[in-house]
N, C-alpha and C positions, 0 to 999 in steps of 0.2 A: 164640246170643247170644253177644254181642260189645264190650263197654264198650268206648269210646277213652276218654271223659273224663267224669269224675264228677260235672262242673259244666257242666252246659247254660248257665250265661250267662257262662263264662271262653270256652266256643269260641264263644259268640255275640258277644261282646265282640274276640275274634281276627277272626271274621270281617268285623267291621264297621271296625277298624283298617284291614283291606287294600280298601278301598273299596265290599266290597259293600253294597247298603243294604234287598236284599230276605233274607227268613226264612222256612224252608222247616221249618215245625212240627206233628211228626206225635206227638199223642197214644197212646203203644201200650196203654198201660192200658187208655184210654178202648176204640179200636177193641174188645177184647176184653170190658169191662166194657156195654158199648152206650151210655154216656154219659159227660162229660166227667170228665176225673180230673185231669191235669195243669194244671190252670189258674192253680195257685199258680206253677207254673214259666213258665208265658206269661205271666203276673205278672210277675215278678223281669225278666225279659226286654226285657217292654215298658217296664219305671219305667225301664232303668238304658242302653238303647240306646236310640238313633234309625230299630232296623230297622224294614222294613214286615214284618209276621210274617203269614204266612200258617199257618192254623191247621183240621191237620184231626184227625181220628181217635176215631169214637164218637160224634158229634155227631147227634145221634137227633128231638131237643124243641126247641120254640119258647124251653124256657127252658136248654138246653145253648148255646144261639146265644146267647142274650145274656148269658151267662158268662163265654164266649168273647169278644166283642166287651167288656165292660165290663173284662175284663182286660188288653185292650189288642189285641187282635188287631186287625188293617189287612181282611185278608179270612179270611175261613172256606172250606173247600173240602171238599164232599159226596161223598157217592160210594157208597156201599150207600142209604142213605137216598134216594137221585135215581132208583134201580130200583126199592127194595122200598114209598114212600111216594113216589110221586110229587108228591102231591097238595100235602103239606108244603112239597117242597123247591119247589116252584115258589110257593109262595106267601114263601117267601124270597126270592126273586126279585123276585117285587111289592115287597114289606117293605122288603128295602134296599136294592135294586137291582145290576144286573147288574156293578157296578164291584167291590163287596160279595163276592157268592157264585163262585165256583169250582167249575166241575164237574170232579170227581175220575173218571176215567173208567179205569180199570186194567183190562189186559184179559188173558187169556190163551187162545189160539190165537184171538185177535180176536172174544172174546166175552168181556164184562163181566166181570170177578170181583168180588165181594160180602163183608161179613164180615174183614175183614181176610185177603182171598185164600183163604178158608176153602170159598166156593162159589162156585162157576162157575154165571152166570146165564145165559139162554137170548135174552138181548139180543145183538144183533150191535153189535160196536163202532164204526163211521161211522156206522148208523141212529139210533144211539141217538144219538152227539154233534148228529145233524140234527135232533131231534126238540127236544133243549134248545136247540141254535140260534132256532129257532120260537118256543122261549120266553123267551126275551130274553137266555140265554147267549153273553157274551164271552169268558171267559176258560175254559179247559182244559187238564190238567193229564193227560198219557197217560202212565202207565206200563208197559211191556211186561213182564210179573209175571218171564217167562221170562230176561229179560238182567237184572232188578233184584239188583244185588250180585255179580254174574259179573263185571264188568269185562271184557263182552267186545264192548264196543261197543252204542252205541244202536241202534236201531230207525228207521234213515234211511229203508228203502224205506216203512214203513208210517205214518210222520209226512208224506212228500210224497202217499202216496194220501190222507191223509187232507186234508192243505190242498188239495189240488185236486178231490175231490172234496166238500167244507163250503164251496165259496167260488163256486158257482156262482150263490146267491143274491143274492150281493148285502153280504150279513153279512159282515162282517170277525172270524175268527175265531183267536184268541189264543192259540196252542197251544206250550204250556210243556211241554218235553221231560223226562223219567225214566226211571231207568234202565240200566242197563248203560256212563254214561257212564267212560270207564279213560284217557284218554287229552286233552290240552290239545287238542289238535288240531280233535277231533270239536266242541269248543265255538263255533269259529267257522262250519263247515261244514252246522251244524245253525240257526244262524243265517242263512247262504248259503242253506238250503230255504227259512227263512220262519218259522221258530220263534219266537216272541216272549222266550220264556227257556228255561234248563235248570235244573235242579235237579241240583245234585254233593250227593254224599255218600259212599258209602266209598272213592270214587277221592281225596278229599281227606284222611280218615281215616287211610289208606295211603300215601299220601304218592304217588302217581301223578301227582296235579296240585296244584303248589305252589301256595299264594294269593300269595307273588310274582308269579307269572306271570298271577292271574288280576288282578289289582291294576294292571298295565302294558298286561293285553287291555281294563281297565273304562274307562283312562286314555285310550287308543289311539280305542276306540270312544267317547268324549264329545268328541272332538275334531271 
């Protein structure tokens, strides 16, 4: 574990100041505890910024979801629960709608990993995503675990295949790439591939990608 900033709000405000509008916030304590833990941090960031926060980590019950949304989450991400308790996850899609619920599809060797990546399920990644597209899911965050935090580049080939193999039935998949982002040049390349968004973490904190670079890219992309 490496701590880059003791104050998540300070980091969030810096992101917002450079034109970023979406924040991916993971409750690591929640993922270990199997219930929401850091909702006060979520509330603090939501109350002091205009960032649209996607919140995940340890969301297992209807109560967890209520707390997350009441604390200011714009969207929530469900990963392990979509494998272990699909009925509950499907009920969330029905109750809150596909704009609010993101499917977290973290993969290792193209099998879905769960429980904070401590377990590998028997679910194959692409069929897993396809099954939830049929349930109405629109947004999927896909992390290639082997690349996450390694700064070795994202899984371009995997994302290309996901987009090709899930687009045949007319359901548009909003795929958000995650894991391995190491240089600024990878971001427009992922966009050209068809990814809806890219989650950048370690590359920012390690100074591989600058916030000024992102600010310029965001401005140019909106013109």
